[in-house]
Predicted model as a PDB file, atoms N, CA, C, CB and O in Angstrom, pLDDT in the B-factor column:
MODEL        1                                                                  
ATOM      1  N   MET A   1     -94.610-194.214 -55.409  1.00 50.00           N  
ATOM      2  CA  MET A   1     -93.175-194.628 -55.485  1.00 50.00           C  
ATOM      3  C   MET A   1     -92.215-193.673 -55.269  1.00 50.00           C  
ATOM      4  CB  MET A   1     -92.868-195.157 -56.675  1.00 50.00           C  
ATOM      5  O   MET A   1     -92.290-192.479 -55.562  1.00 50.00           O  
ATOM      6  N   THR A   2     -90.889-194.526 -54.496  1.00 56.00           N  
ATOM      7  CA  THR A   2     -89.788-193.979 -54.055  1.00 56.00           C  
ATOM      8  C   THR A   2     -88.812-193.881 -54.792  1.00 56.00           C  
ATOM      9  CB  THR A   2     -89.430-194.444 -53.158  1.00 56.00           C  
ATOM     10  O   THR A   2     -88.361-195.001 -55.035  1.00 56.00           O  
ATOM     11  N   LYS A   3     -88.149-192.922 -55.365  1.00 57.00           N  
ATOM     12  CA  LYS A   3     -86.759-192.712 -56.576  1.00 57.00           C  
ATOM     13  C   LYS A   3     -85.791-193.522 -55.800  1.00 57.00           C  
ATOM     14  CB  LYS A   3     -86.015-190.843 -56.909  1.00 57.00           C  
ATOM     15  O   LYS A   3     -86.129-193.672 -54.626  1.00 57.00           O  
ATOM     16  N   LYS A   4     -84.956-193.943 -56.058  1.00 52.00           N  
ATOM     17  CA  LYS A   4     -83.827-195.003 -55.807  1.00 52.00           C  
ATOM     18  C   LYS A   4     -82.838-193.514 -56.479  1.00 52.00           C  
ATOM     19  CB  LYS A   4     -83.918-196.996 -56.890  1.00 52.00           C  
ATOM     20  O   LYS A   4     -82.915-192.773 -57.459  1.00 52.00           O  
ATOM     21  N   SER A   5     -81.881-193.680 -55.194  1.00 52.00           N  
ATOM     22  CA  SER A   5     -81.011-192.469 -55.425  1.00 52.00           C  
ATOM     23  C   SER A   5     -79.775-193.047 -56.132  1.00 52.00           C  
ATOM     24  CB  SER A   5     -80.608-191.659 -54.008  1.00 52.00           C  
ATOM     25  O   SER A   5     -79.515-194.249 -56.092  1.00 52.00           O  
ATOM     26  N   GLU A   6     -79.122-192.260 -56.696  1.00 56.00           N  
ATOM     27  CA  GLU A   6     -77.599-192.556 -57.397  1.00 56.00           C  
ATOM     28  C   GLU A   6     -76.747-193.129 -56.543  1.00 56.00           C  
ATOM     29  CB  GLU A   6     -76.814-191.308 -57.894  1.00 56.00           C  
ATOM     30  O   GLU A   6     -76.230-194.188 -56.899  1.00 56.00           O  
ATOM     31  N   TYR A   7     -76.419-192.579 -55.266  1.00 52.00           N  
ATOM     32  CA  TYR A   7     -75.367-192.600 -54.411  1.00 52.00           C  
ATOM     33  C   TYR A   7     -75.423-194.088 -53.499  1.00 52.00           C  
ATOM     34  CB  TYR A   7     -75.470-191.221 -53.505  1.00 52.00           C  
ATOM     35  O   TYR A   7     -74.595-194.648 -52.779  1.00 52.00           O  
ATOM     36  N   ASN A   8     -76.997-194.459 -53.967  1.00 51.00           N  
ATOM     37  CA  ASN A   8     -77.246-195.816 -52.999  1.00 51.00           C  
ATOM     38  C   ASN A   8     -77.009-196.871 -54.111  1.00 51.00           C  
ATOM     39  CB  ASN A   8     -78.991-195.990 -52.189  1.00 51.00           C  
ATOM     40  O   ASN A   8     -76.354-197.845 -53.739  1.00 51.00           O  
ATOM     41  N   ARG A   9     -77.403-196.865 -55.369  1.00 51.00           N  
ATOM     42  CA  ARG A   9     -77.332-197.498 -56.263  1.00 51.00           C  
ATOM     43  C   ARG A   9     -75.640-198.325 -56.353  1.00 51.00           C  
ATOM     44  CB  ARG A   9     -77.808-196.533 -57.312  1.00 51.00           C  
ATOM     45  O   ARG A   9     -75.360-199.524 -56.372  1.00 51.00           O  
ATOM     46  N   LEU A  10     -74.577-196.856 -56.403  1.00 52.00           N  
ATOM     47  CA  LEU A  10     -73.309-197.031 -56.457  1.00 52.00           C  
ATOM     48  C   LEU A  10     -73.050-197.954 -55.234  1.00 52.00           C  
ATOM     49  CB  LEU A  10     -72.575-195.719 -56.493  1.00 52.00           C  
ATOM     50  O   LEU A  10     -72.397-198.998 -55.259  1.00 52.00           O  
ATOM     51  N   THR A  11     -73.544-197.510 -54.375  1.00 50.00           N  
ATOM     52  CA  THR A  11     -72.691-198.488 -53.048  1.00 50.00           C  
ATOM     53  C   THR A  11     -73.178-199.873 -52.751  1.00 50.00           C  
ATOM     54  CB  THR A  11     -72.846-197.770 -51.488  1.00 50.00           C  
ATOM     55  O   THR A  11     -72.735-200.653 -51.908  1.00 50.00           O  
ATOM     56  N   VAL A  12     -74.289-200.061 -53.694  1.00 54.00           N  
ATOM     57  CA  VAL A  12     -74.503-201.701 -53.449  1.00 54.00           C  
ATOM     58  C   VAL A  12     -74.134-201.945 -54.752  1.00 54.00           C  
ATOM     59  CB  VAL A  12     -76.104-202.390 -52.989  1.00 54.00           C  
ATOM     60  O   VAL A  12     -73.814-203.121 -54.929  1.00 54.00           O  
ATOM     61  N   GLU A  13     -74.068-201.251 -55.714  1.00 50.00           N  
ATOM     62  CA  GLU A  13     -73.676-202.175 -56.861  1.00 50.00           C  
ATOM     63  C   GLU A  13     -72.214-201.790 -57.288  1.00 50.00           C  
ATOM     64  CB  GLU A  13     -74.731-202.029 -58.157  1.00 50.00           C  
ATOM     65  O   GLU A  13     -71.637-202.420 -58.175  1.00 50.00           O  
ATOM     66  N   GLY A  14     -71.632-200.733 -56.630  1.00 63.00           N  
ATOM     67  CA  GLY A  14     -70.076-200.511 -56.978  1.00 63.00           C  
ATOM     68  C   GLY A  14     -69.265-201.393 -57.690  1.00 63.00           C  
ATOM     69  O   GLY A  14     -69.837-202.352 -58.209  1.00 63.00           O  
ATOM     70  N   ASP A  15     -67.701-201.250 -57.871  1.00 78.00           N  
ATOM     71  CA  ASP A  15     -66.498-201.737 -57.400  1.00 78.00           C  
ATOM     72  C   ASP A  15     -65.940-201.865 -56.704  1.00 78.00           C  
ATOM     73  CB  ASP A  15     -65.954-201.609 -57.576  1.00 78.00           C  
ATOM     74  O   ASP A  15     -65.539-200.796 -56.246  1.00 78.00           O  
ATOM     75  N   ILE A  16     -65.509-202.866 -56.135  1.00 79.00           N  
ATOM     76  CA  ILE A  16     -64.629-202.857 -54.739  1.00 79.00           C  
ATOM     77  C   ILE A  16     -63.666-202.603 -55.432  1.00 79.00           C  
ATOM     78  CB  ILE A  16     -64.441-204.127 -53.697  1.00 79.00           C  
ATOM     79  O   ILE A  16     -63.383-203.007 -56.560  1.00 79.00           O  
ATOM     80  N   GLN A  17     -62.894-201.595 -54.435  1.00 81.00           N  
ATOM     81  CA  GLN A  17     -61.506-201.085 -54.414  1.00 81.00           C  
ATOM     82  C   GLN A  17     -60.370-201.794 -53.152  1.00 81.00           C  
ATOM     83  CB  GLN A  17     -61.716-199.406 -54.173  1.00 81.00           C  
ATOM     84  O   GLN A  17     -59.203-201.812 -53.542  1.00 81.00           O  
ATOM     85  N   THR A  18     -60.509-202.136 -52.289  1.00 83.00           N  
ATOM     86  CA  THR A  18     -59.948-203.060 -51.670  1.00 83.00           C  
ATOM     87  C   THR A  18     -60.673-204.138 -51.099  1.00 83.00           C  
ATOM     88  CB  THR A  18     -59.317-202.554 -50.884  1.00 83.00           C  
ATOM     89  O   THR A  18     -61.902-204.114 -51.039  1.00 83.00           O  
ATOM     90  N   LYS A  19     -59.928-205.167 -50.637  1.00 85.00           N  
ATOM     91  CA  LYS A  19     -60.691-206.404 -50.387  1.00 85.00           C  
ATOM     92  C   LYS A  19     -59.911-206.701 -49.360  1.00 85.00           C  
ATOM     93  CB  LYS A  19     -60.849-207.515 -51.495  1.00 85.00           C  
ATOM     94  O   LYS A  19     -58.714-206.554 -49.606  1.00 85.00           O  
ATOM     95  N   TRP A  20     -60.318-207.273 -47.696  1.00 85.00           N  
ATOM     96  CA  TRP A  20     -58.931-208.181 -47.074  1.00 85.00           C  
ATOM     97  C   TRP A  20     -59.442-209.384 -46.992  1.00 85.00           C  
ATOM     98  CB  TRP A  20     -58.260-207.794 -45.522  1.00 85.00           C  
ATOM     99  O   TRP A  20     -60.663-209.537 -46.969  1.00 85.00           O  
ATOM    100  N   ILE A  21     -58.778-210.181 -46.949  1.00 88.00           N  
ATOM    101  CA  ILE A  21     -58.930-211.730 -46.421  1.00 88.00           C  
ATOM    102  C   ILE A  21     -59.943-212.205 -46.025  1.00 88.00           C  
ATOM    103  CB  ILE A  21     -58.258-212.077 -45.462  1.00 88.00           C  
ATOM    104  O   ILE A  21     -60.569-213.135 -46.532  1.00 88.00           O  
ATOM    105  N   CYS A  22     -60.290-211.360 -44.700  1.00 91.00           N  
ATOM    106  CA  CYS A  22     -61.415-211.904 -44.313  1.00 91.00           C  
ATOM    107  C   CYS A  22     -62.788-211.733 -44.462  1.00 91.00           C  
ATOM    108  CB  CYS A  22     -61.320-211.898 -43.467  1.00 91.00           C  
ATOM    109  O   CYS A  22     -63.559-212.245 -43.650  1.00 91.00           O  
ATOM    110  N   GLY A  23     -63.293-210.890 -45.665  1.00 86.00           N  
ATOM    111  CA  GLY A  23     -64.264-210.559 -46.353  1.00 86.00           C  
ATOM    112  C   GLY A  23     -64.451-209.143 -46.112  1.00 86.00           C  
ATOM    113  O   GLY A  23     -65.248-208.690 -46.934  1.00 86.00           O  
ATOM    114  N   CYS A  24     -64.106-208.438 -45.460  1.00 88.00           N  
ATOM    115  CA  CYS A  24     -64.409-207.007 -45.676  1.00 88.00           C  
ATOM    116  C   CYS A  24     -63.960-206.119 -46.774  1.00 88.00           C  
ATOM    117  CB  CYS A  24     -64.021-206.423 -44.675  1.00 88.00           C  
ATOM    118  O   CYS A  24     -62.842-206.230 -47.277  1.00 88.00           O  
ATOM    119  N   PHE A  25     -64.727-205.347 -47.098  1.00 88.00           N  
ATOM    120  CA  PHE A  25     -64.160-204.548 -48.180  1.00 88.00           C  
ATOM    121  C   PHE A  25     -64.473-202.805 -48.368  1.00 88.00           C  
ATOM    122  CB  PHE A  25     -64.681-205.297 -49.413  1.00 88.00           C  
ATOM    123  O   PHE A  25     -65.314-202.234 -47.672  1.00 88.00           O  
ATOM    124  N   GLU A  26     -64.107-202.490 -48.834  1.00 85.00           N  
ATOM    125  CA  GLU A  26     -64.420-200.685 -49.425  1.00 85.00           C  
ATOM    126  C   GLU A  26     -64.405-200.695 -50.891  1.00 85.00           C  
ATOM    127  CB  GLU A  26     -63.062-199.383 -48.954  1.00 85.00           C  
ATOM    128  O   GLU A  26     -63.517-201.295 -51.497  1.00 85.00           O  
ATOM    129  N   THR A  27     -65.626-199.868 -51.673  1.00 82.00           N  
ATOM    130  CA  THR A  27     -66.030-199.644 -52.880  1.00 82.00           C  
ATOM    131  C   THR A  27     -65.191-198.470 -52.764  1.00 82.00           C  
ATOM    132  CB  THR A  27     -67.554-199.588 -53.243  1.00 82.00           C  
ATOM    133  O   THR A  27     -64.611-197.932 -51.821  1.00 82.00           O  
ATOM    134  N   VAL A  28     -65.339-198.152 -54.431  1.00 81.00           N  
ATOM    135  CA  VAL A  28     -64.833-197.233 -54.826  1.00 81.00           C  
ATOM    136  C   VAL A  28     -65.417-195.816 -54.508  1.00 81.00           C  
ATOM    137  CB  VAL A  28     -64.726-197.518 -55.952  1.00 81.00           C  
ATOM    138  O   VAL A  28     -64.841-194.813 -54.927  1.00 81.00           O  
ATOM    139  N   ASP A  29     -66.392-195.748 -53.876  1.00 79.00           N  
ATOM    140  CA  ASP A  29     -67.368-194.621 -53.326  1.00 79.00           C  
ATOM    141  C   ASP A  29     -66.954-194.424 -52.128  1.00 79.00           C  
ATOM    142  CB  ASP A  29     -68.870-194.902 -53.276  1.00 79.00           C  
ATOM    143  O   ASP A  29     -67.373-193.361 -51.670  1.00 79.00           O  
ATOM    144  N   GLY A  30     -66.191-195.115 -51.318  1.00 80.00           N  
ATOM    145  CA  GLY A  30     -65.814-194.938 -49.922  1.00 80.00           C  
ATOM    146  C   GLY A  30     -66.966-195.809 -49.211  1.00 80.00           C  
ATOM    147  O   GLY A  30     -67.008-195.496 -48.021  1.00 80.00           O  
ATOM    148  N   PHE A  31     -67.694-196.566 -49.461  1.00 83.00           N  
ATOM    149  CA  PHE A  31     -68.594-197.237 -48.637  1.00 83.00           C  
ATOM    150  C   PHE A  31     -67.632-198.604 -48.035  1.00 83.00           C  
ATOM    151  CB  PHE A  31     -70.045-197.657 -49.588  1.00 83.00           C  
ATOM    152  O   PHE A  31     -66.878-199.264 -48.750  1.00 83.00           O  
ATOM    153  N   PHE A  32     -67.838-198.812 -46.716  1.00 85.00           N  
ATOM    154  CA  PHE A  32     -67.268-199.947 -46.024  1.00 85.00           C  
ATOM    155  C   PHE A  32     -68.545-200.935 -46.125  1.00 85.00           C  
ATOM    156  CB  PHE A  32     -66.717-199.576 -44.404  1.00 85.00           C  
ATOM    157  O   PHE A  32     -69.698-200.558 -46.337  1.00 85.00           O  
ATOM    158  N   LYS A  33     -68.036-202.547 -45.891  1.00 86.00           N  
ATOM    159  CA  LYS A  33     -68.926-203.537 -45.579  1.00 86.00           C  
ATOM    160  C   LYS A  33     -68.107-204.479 -44.867  1.00 86.00           C  
ATOM    161  CB  LYS A  33     -69.635-204.109 -46.748  1.00 86.00           C  
ATOM    162  O   LYS A  33     -67.085-204.890 -45.415  1.00 86.00           O  
ATOM    163  N   PHE A  34     -68.481-204.947 -43.501  1.00 89.00           N  
ATOM    164  CA  PHE A  34     -67.305-205.510 -42.774  1.00 89.00           C  
ATOM    165  C   PHE A  34     -67.955-206.994 -42.566  1.00 89.00           C  
ATOM    166  CB  PHE A  34     -66.847-204.610 -41.244  1.00 89.00           C  
ATOM    167  O   PHE A  34     -69.168-207.206 -42.572  1.00 89.00           O  
ATOM    168  N   CYS A  35     -67.077-207.855 -42.406  1.00 90.00           N  
ATOM    169  CA  CYS A  35     -67.319-209.218 -42.678  1.00 90.00           C  
ATOM    170  C   CYS A  35     -68.439-209.552 -41.017  1.00 90.00           C  
ATOM    171  CB  CYS A  35     -65.480-210.222 -42.888  1.00 90.00           C  
ATOM    172  O   CYS A  35     -68.717-208.672 -40.202  1.00 90.00           O  
ATOM    173  N   SER A  36     -68.723-210.499 -40.958  1.00 92.00           N  
ATOM    174  CA  SER A  36     -69.288-211.165 -39.797  1.00 92.00           C  
ATOM    175  C   SER A  36     -68.261-211.061 -38.456  1.00 92.00           C  
ATOM    176  CB  SER A  36     -69.573-212.736 -40.226  1.00 92.00           C  
ATOM    177  O   SER A  36     -68.487-210.655 -37.316  1.00 92.00           O  
ATOM    178  N   GLN A  37     -67.248-211.508 -38.975  1.00 93.00           N  
ATOM    179  CA  GLN A  37     -66.307-211.556 -38.016  1.00 93.00           C  
ATOM    180  C   GLN A  37     -65.575-210.210 -37.115  1.00 93.00           C  
ATOM    181  CB  GLN A  37     -65.391-212.227 -38.716  1.00 93.00           C  
ATOM    182  O   GLN A  37     -64.859-210.300 -36.118  1.00 93.00           O  
ATOM    183  N   HIS A  38     -66.003-209.019 -37.807  1.00 92.00           N  
ATOM    184  CA  HIS A  38     -65.500-207.913 -37.715  1.00 92.00           C  
ATOM    185  C   HIS A  38     -66.502-206.884 -37.522  1.00 92.00           C  
ATOM    186  CB  HIS A  38     -64.743-207.731 -38.714  1.00 92.00           C  
ATOM    187  O   HIS A  38     -66.195-205.826 -36.974  1.00 92.00           O  
ATOM    188  N   ASN A  39     -67.881-207.158 -38.003  1.00 93.00           N  
ATOM    189  CA  ASN A  39     -68.621-206.093 -38.066  1.00 93.00           C  
ATOM    190  C   ASN A  39     -69.235-205.787 -36.350  1.00 93.00           C  
ATOM    191  CB  ASN A  39     -69.786-206.415 -39.279  1.00 93.00           C  
ATOM    192  O   ASN A  39     -69.392-204.626 -35.973  1.00 93.00           O  
ATOM    193  N   GLU A  40     -69.490-206.786 -35.573  1.00 94.00           N  
ATOM    194  CA  GLU A  40     -69.901-206.016 -34.236  1.00 94.00           C  
ATOM    195  C   GLU A  40     -68.422-205.114 -33.445  1.00 94.00           C  
ATOM    196  CB  GLU A  40     -70.588-207.408 -33.024  1.00 94.00           C  
ATOM    197  O   GLU A  40     -68.721-204.368 -32.513  1.00 94.00           O  
ATOM    198  N   THR A  41     -67.344-205.182 -33.722  1.00 93.00           N  
ATOM    199  CA  THR A  41     -66.248-204.913 -33.218  1.00 93.00           C  
ATOM    200  C   THR A  41     -66.358-203.288 -33.676  1.00 93.00           C  
ATOM    201  CB  THR A  41     -65.017-205.901 -33.738  1.00 93.00           C  
ATOM    202  O   THR A  41     -66.393-202.320 -32.916  1.00 93.00           O  
ATOM    203  N   MET A  42     -66.404-203.289 -35.294  1.00 92.00           N  
ATOM    204  CA  MET A  42     -66.203-202.145 -36.343  1.00 92.00           C  
ATOM    205  C   MET A  42     -67.502-201.258 -35.833  1.00 92.00           C  
ATOM    206  CB  MET A  42     -66.270-202.710 -38.185  1.00 92.00           C  
ATOM    207  O   MET A  42     -67.393-200.040 -35.694  1.00 92.00           O  
ATOM    208  N   ARG A  43     -68.659-201.910 -35.581  1.00 91.00           N  
ATOM    209  CA  ARG A  43     -70.005-201.251 -35.128  1.00 91.00           C  
ATOM    210  C   ARG A  43     -69.617-200.212 -33.855  1.00 91.00           C  
ATOM    211  CB  ARG A  43     -71.194-202.538 -34.595  1.00 91.00           C  
ATOM    212  O   ARG A  43     -70.036-199.055 -33.834  1.00 91.00           O  
ATOM    213  N   HIS A  44     -68.941-200.659 -33.022  1.00 92.00           N  
ATOM    214  CA  HIS A  44     -68.633-200.220 -31.805  1.00 92.00           C  
ATOM    215  C   HIS A  44     -67.607-199.288 -31.753  1.00 92.00           C  
ATOM    216  CB  HIS A  44     -68.365-201.194 -31.046  1.00 92.00           C  
ATOM    217  O   HIS A  44     -67.606-198.350 -30.957  1.00 92.00           O  
ATOM    218  N   THR A  45     -66.553-199.549 -32.735  1.00 90.00           N  
ATOM    219  CA  THR A  45     -65.397-198.504 -32.493  1.00 90.00           C  
ATOM    220  C   THR A  45     -66.226-197.338 -33.272  1.00 90.00           C  
ATOM    221  CB  THR A  45     -63.654-198.949 -33.224  1.00 90.00           C  
ATOM    222  O   THR A  45     -66.259-196.239 -32.719  1.00 90.00           O  
ATOM    223  N   ILE A  46     -66.953-197.513 -34.617  1.00 87.00           N  
ATOM    224  CA  ILE A  46     -67.074-196.624 -35.201  1.00 87.00           C  
ATOM    225  C   ILE A  46     -68.300-195.847 -34.415  1.00 87.00           C  
ATOM    226  CB  ILE A  46     -67.151-197.013 -36.538  1.00 87.00           C  
ATOM    227  O   ILE A  46     -68.470-194.721 -34.884  1.00 87.00           O  
ATOM    228  N   GLU A  47     -69.203-196.178 -33.323  1.00 87.00           N  
ATOM    229  CA  GLU A  47     -69.747-195.250 -32.311  1.00 87.00           C  
ATOM    230  C   GLU A  47     -69.309-194.508 -31.382  1.00 87.00           C  
ATOM    231  CB  GLU A  47     -70.357-195.678 -31.767  1.00 87.00           C  
ATOM    232  O   GLU A  47     -69.807-193.447 -31.004  1.00 87.00           O  
ATOM    233  N   SER A  48     -68.074-195.194 -30.856  1.00 87.00           N  
ATOM    234  CA  SER A  48     -67.385-194.440 -30.108  1.00 87.00           C  
ATOM    235  C   SER A  48     -66.473-193.385 -30.739  1.00 87.00           C  
ATOM    236  CB  SER A  48     -66.749-195.233 -29.365  1.00 87.00           C  
ATOM    237  O   SER A  48     -66.272-192.485 -29.924  1.00 87.00           O  
ATOM    238  N   GLN A  49     -66.130-193.273 -31.383  1.00 86.00           N  
ATOM    239  CA  GLN A  49     -65.782-192.089 -32.094  1.00 86.00           C  
ATOM    240  C   GLN A  49     -66.848-190.958 -32.585  1.00 86.00           C  
ATOM    241  CB  GLN A  49     -65.138-192.569 -33.198  1.00 86.00           C  
ATOM    242  O   GLN A  49     -66.656-189.758 -32.784  1.00 86.00           O  
ATOM    243  N   ILE A  50     -67.653-191.486 -32.674  1.00 81.00           N  
ATOM    244  CA  ILE A  50     -68.662-190.301 -33.271  1.00 81.00           C  
ATOM    245  C   ILE A  50     -69.153-190.046 -32.210  1.00 81.00           C  
ATOM    246  CB  ILE A  50     -69.790-190.561 -34.373  1.00 81.00           C  
ATOM    247  O   ILE A  50     -69.969-189.141 -32.387  1.00 81.00           O  
ATOM    248  N   ASP A  51     -69.091-190.498 -30.651  1.00 79.00           N  
ATOM    249  CA  ASP A  51     -69.306-189.851 -29.771  1.00 79.00           C  
ATOM    250  C   ASP A  51     -68.348-189.061 -28.959  1.00 79.00           C  
ATOM    251  CB  ASP A  51     -69.848-190.505 -29.250  1.00 79.00           C  
ATOM    252  O   ASP A  51     -68.564-188.064 -28.271  1.00 79.00           O  
ATOM    253  N   LYS A  52     -67.175-189.749 -29.192  1.00 82.00           N  
ATOM    254  CA  LYS A  52     -65.739-188.836 -28.585  1.00 82.00           C  
ATOM    255  C   LYS A  52     -65.573-187.113 -29.695  1.00 82.00           C  
ATOM    256  CB  LYS A  52     -63.811-190.237 -28.993  1.00 82.00           C  
ATOM    257  O   LYS A  52     -65.203-186.000 -29.320  1.00 82.00           O  
ATOM    258  N   LEU A  53     -65.993-187.548 -30.980  1.00 80.00           N  
ATOM    259  CA  LEU A  53     -65.932-186.456 -31.600  1.00 80.00           C  
ATOM    260  C   LEU A  53     -66.904-185.597 -31.794  1.00 80.00           C  
ATOM    261  CB  LEU A  53     -65.559-186.658 -32.497  1.00 80.00           C  
ATOM    262  O   LEU A  53     -66.775-184.642 -32.559  1.00 80.00           O  
ATOM    263  N   ASP A  54     -68.367-185.926 -30.886  1.00 79.00           N  
ATOM    264  CA  ASP A  54     -69.528-185.512 -30.866  1.00 79.00           C  
ATOM    265  C   ASP A  54     -69.981-184.800 -32.261  1.00 79.00           C  
ATOM    266  CB  ASP A  54     -69.596-184.713 -29.727  1.00 79.00           C  
ATOM    267  O   ASP A  54     -70.059-183.581 -32.415  1.00 79.00           O  
ATOM    268  N   MET A  55     -70.219-185.624 -33.088  1.00 71.00           N  
ATOM    269  CA  MET A  55     -70.697-185.930 -34.390  1.00 71.00           C  
ATOM    270  C   MET A  55     -71.805-185.911 -34.430  1.00 71.00           C  
ATOM    271  CB  MET A  55     -70.390-186.943 -34.907  1.00 71.00           C  
ATOM    272  O   MET A  55     -72.155-185.276 -35.424  1.00 71.00           O  
ATOM    273  N   THR A  56     -73.274-186.562 -33.428  1.00 70.00           N  
ATOM    274  CA  THR A  56     -74.285-186.529 -33.427  1.00 70.00           C  
ATOM    275  C   THR A  56     -75.137-185.204 -33.815  1.00 70.00           C  
ATOM    276  CB  THR A  56     -74.390-186.998 -32.452  1.00 70.00           C  
ATOM    277  O   THR A  56     -74.674-184.095 -33.550  1.00 70.00           O  
ATOM    278  N   THR A  57     -76.264-185.337 -34.384  1.00 74.00           N  
ATOM    279  CA  THR A  57     -77.149-184.412 -34.399  1.00 74.00           C  
ATOM    280  C   THR A  57     -78.254-185.131 -33.988  1.00 74.00           C  
ATOM    281  CB  THR A  57     -77.268-183.720 -35.596  1.00 74.00           C  
ATOM    282  O   THR A  57     -78.213-186.357 -33.891  1.00 74.00           O  
ATOM    283  N   VAL A  58     -79.525-184.287 -33.666  1.00 73.00           N  
ATOM    284  CA  VAL A  58     -80.889-184.689 -33.243  1.00 73.00           C  
ATOM    285  C   VAL A  58     -81.638-184.442 -34.937  1.00 73.00           C  
ATOM    286  CB  VAL A  58     -81.594-183.520 -31.716  1.00 73.00           C  
ATOM    287  O   VAL A  58     -81.552-183.420 -35.617  1.00 73.00           O  
ATOM    288  N   VAL A  59     -82.424-185.850 -35.322  1.00 76.00           N  
ATOM    289  CA  VAL A  59     -83.103-185.546 -36.807  1.00 76.00           C  
ATOM    290  C   VAL A  59     -84.671-185.846 -36.353  1.00 76.00           C  
ATOM    291  CB  VAL A  59     -82.462-186.747 -38.293  1.00 76.00           C  
ATOM    292  O   VAL A  59     -84.950-186.987 -35.986  1.00 76.00           O  
ATOM    293  N   GLU A  60     -85.337-185.175 -36.370  1.00 80.00           N  
ATOM    294  CA  GLU A  60     -86.645-185.089 -35.911  1.00 80.00           C  
ATOM    295  C   GLU A  60     -87.446-185.474 -37.188  1.00 80.00           C  
ATOM    296  CB  GLU A  60     -86.993-183.644 -35.294  1.00 80.00           C  
ATOM    297  O   GLU A  60     -87.480-184.804 -38.220  1.00 80.00           O  
ATOM    298  N   GLU A  61     -88.309-187.068 -36.887  1.00 76.00           N  
ATOM    299  CA  GLU A  61     -89.025-187.241 -37.995  1.00 76.00           C  
ATOM    300  C   GLU A  61     -90.317-186.816 -38.491  1.00 76.00           C  
ATOM    301  CB  GLU A  61     -89.058-188.195 -38.048  1.00 76.00           C  
ATOM    302  O   GLU A  61     -91.222-186.738 -37.661  1.00 76.00           O  
ATOM    303  N   ARG A  62     -90.489-186.614 -39.334  1.00 74.00           N  
ATOM    304  CA  ARG A  62     -91.865-186.148 -39.913  1.00 74.00           C  
ATOM    305  C   ARG A  62     -93.181-187.122 -40.080  1.00 74.00           C  
ATOM    306  CB  ARG A  62     -91.561-185.667 -41.292  1.00 74.00           C  
ATOM    307  O   ARG A  62     -93.194-188.133 -40.782  1.00 74.00           O  
ATOM    308  N   GLN A  63     -94.095-186.713 -39.436  1.00 71.00           N  
ATOM    309  CA  GLN A  63     -95.311-187.515 -39.572  1.00 71.00           C  
ATOM    310  C   GLN A  63     -96.244-187.256 -40.530  1.00 71.00           C  
ATOM    311  CB  GLN A  63     -95.967-187.505 -38.511  1.00 71.00           C  
ATOM    312  O   GLN A  63     -96.794-186.155 -40.586  1.00 71.00           O  
ATOM    313  N   THR A  64     -96.550-188.369 -41.490  1.00 66.00           N  
ATOM    314  CA  THR A  64     -97.372-188.295 -42.696  1.00 66.00           C  
ATOM    315  C   THR A  64     -98.822-188.665 -42.913  1.00 66.00           C  
ATOM    316  CB  THR A  64     -96.785-188.967 -43.503  1.00 66.00           C  
ATOM    317  O   THR A  64     -99.336-188.525 -44.023  1.00 66.00           O  
TER     318      THR A  64                                                      
ENDMDL                                                                          
END                                                                             
């Protein structure tokens, strides 16, 4: 049985801090959820910034 972490629970069920007209919102714990109109654009924007800032790291998955 997998234990649910507190952060994930608060992110999904947390209070909305800011909501935009289009439906995008940010929760009080800093999680952003984008509407269908902005989701793809924001995904590309975030990925490009991660690449530009060289924020990537290689994570090796363990096999069980």
